[in-house]
N, C-alpha and C positions, 0 to 999 in steps of 0.2 A: 075934859082933858084928852080923851081918846081922839076927839075930832081935831084938836090942835096938833097932836102928834101925827095923825094921818095926813093932815094938810101939809105939815112941815116935810114929811117923808116924800110926798108926791112932788112938792116944790123942789126938793133937793134932787130927786131923780130926774126931773125934767131939766133942771139946770145942768146936771152932769151930761145928760144926753145931748143937749144943745151945744155944749162946749166941745164934746167929742166930734160932732158933725161939723163944727166950725174949723177944725184942723185942716190945713191945706197940704196936699201931697204934691211936692214939686220934684222935678227931675234932679239928677245928681250933678248938675253943672253950675249950681248957684253958690252963693256965699255960704249958705249953711253947710254944703258939702265940704267946702274948703275949711271951715271952722271945725267940723267933725274930724276931718283928716288931721288937722293940726293938733286937736285934742288927743287923738289916738297916738300920734307920734310923741307928743309931750309925755303922755302916760308911760310909753315904753322907755323913754329916756330916764324918767324919774325912777322907774322900777330898776333899771340897770344901775343907775347911780346909787340907789339905796342898797342894792346888793353889794356893790363895791365898798361902800362906807361900812356896812356890816362886817364884811370880810376883814377890812383893815382894822376895825375896832376889836374884833375877836382875836386877831393876831397880836395886836398891841397888848390886850389884856393877858393873853397867854405868855407873852414875853415877860411881863411884869410879874405875873402870878406863879408861873411854872418854870421848871428848868428846861432849857433847850438843849437838845443833843446834837452831836455833829452828824448824825444820820440824816438822810434825806428820805422824804416820802415818795410815793409812786410817781408823781410828776415834778419832783424836785422841791417839794414843800419842806419846810423846817419841821422836825419832829420834836414834840414836847413831852414831858413826863409830869403827870399831876401828883397830888399829894397821896394818892393811893397806888403809886408806882405803875400807872397805866400809861402806855405810850399812845400818842395821838397826833394828828395833824389837822389843820383847819382847811376845809375845802373852799371853793368859790362861793358857796351859799352861806358862808360863815358858820358852818356846822362842824362839830368835832367828829372826826372819823378815827375810831380807835383801831390800833394795829394789834393783831394777836401774836 
């Protein structure tokens, strides 16, 4: 049994080593570079869209759940009051910022 395990480990390590040496290093002017750049840009857009959706969702939930006041927050945000009588506004990251 020990011989089988040793043989399997040696075979696995040699396969991994062979695969890692088979990778090609190309310059940054090919199709792969373009695909990577497109992926990064898409990731940034998705993150930005996700934050905006979260902000809109949090504000909508606050409008339904809590009372809104006529006061405005630091950057003109609507101020809400929760069930514990705490005042807050929702920032761009969809986080509640409590006002003291």
